[in-house]
N, C-alpha and C positions, 0 to 999 in steps of 0.2 A: 495105589492111587497115583495119578500123574498130575503135576501142577507146574506152572511156569510163572516166573516173575521177571519183569524187565527192569534191569538196573541202569541200562544205558541203551539208547536207540539212535543216537546221532551218528552221522558219518563225517569223517575227515577232521572236524574241529570241535572240541568240547565247547559248548556255549551255555553254561549255566547262567541263570539270571531271570529277571521278571518276564522277559519275552518268551522264555521257554518253559515256564513253570507247568504248563498243562501236560506236555509230553516229556519234559526233562531235557537237560542239557548235556548229559554224559554220553560218551561214545560206547560202542557195543559191549554189552555184558548181559547175559541172560542166565538166570538160575532155573534149573529144571530139577524137580523132585520126582523120583520114581520109587515109591514106597520109602525106604530108608536111605536110598542112594542120592547123593548130591552130584549133579552134573552142571558144569559151568561152561557156557559157550562164549568164548572170546574174553580178552583181558583188557578191554577198553577202560576208560576212566570210571565207568560205573562199578567196577570191581572194588574200588575203595570203599564205597558205601556198603556193598555186599559183605566185605571183610569185617567191617565194624559191626554189622548185624550178626554175623556168624560168631564173632568173639563174645558179644553181649548175650547171645542166646545159646547156641550150640556148645561152645567151649565152656561156658559157665555151667551147663548141665552135665556134660560128658567128659570134660577135660581133654577133648581132642577135636580136630577138624579133619575130615577125610573127604576128598573130592576128586572126581574125574573132570579134567578140563580139556576141552576141544577148541583149538585155535583154527579159525577158518583160513586165515592168511596173516602175514606179519606186517602189514601196513601199520603205521603208528597208531591210527585210531582203533586198532584191534589189539594192541599190546601195551599202550601207553600207561595204563593204570596198574600194571603188575607190580612195579616196585613199591607201590603204596598199599598193597594188599596186606593188611595187618597180620593175617595168619602166617605169612612167611617168616615172621619174627617170633613165633610162639612154638615152643617144643610141643610135640604131640600132633603137629599138623602133618598130614601125608597128602601129597598132591601127585597125581598121575596126569601128565600133560601130553596130549596127542595133537599132532599137527603136521602140515605138509612141509616138504622141502621148499625153501624160498624160491622166488622167481629167478634168483641168481645161484641156485643150487647150494645154498647154505643151510645147514641143519637148524631146526628150531632151537635146540639146546645152545648152539653157538650164537644165534641171534639174541636169545634171552641172556646168555652169558655176557655178550657185549653190552646190552642194555644195563645189566647189573654189574658194571665195571666202574672203577673210580672216574673214568672219563665222563660218565653220565650220571652216576649215582654214588652216594657215600658208603654203600654197603655192597660187597661183592657176593656172588652166589655161594662161595665157600663159607661165608660168614652167616648165612641164613640158618635159622633154627629148624625150619621145615625140612622134611624129607621129600625130595622131588625126584621123580623118575620121568623119563621122556620116551615117547614112542613116535617114530617117524612114519608118515604115510607118503608113499611115492606115487 
């Protein structure tokens, strides 16, 4: 069975609030289910709510979270929510992240590594509990 759930559909700026309640105020994040496989498209602010749902439901049942993540590009609205993705901090989480080289020829792993550095976030990539692997598309 194939299903999709939209956790964020906004572009550029997260805008939660009463004016965006019908379509939501979070930026890009789509959950796709293909049988037992979890696929996540983009790491926008919607991934925070998805992460909370995964912990409350999947992790509670199985003791693990396993996902393939595809990042369309690395503008902020497509990666901003990643540090707030609760499964990053839970042992038993395995994430395979696939995405393009940036517009400035920087790897996806380097961009996320910068995002998860003390300059921008209080937890560095090496301190996360999740096992993360990266695959680059050129």
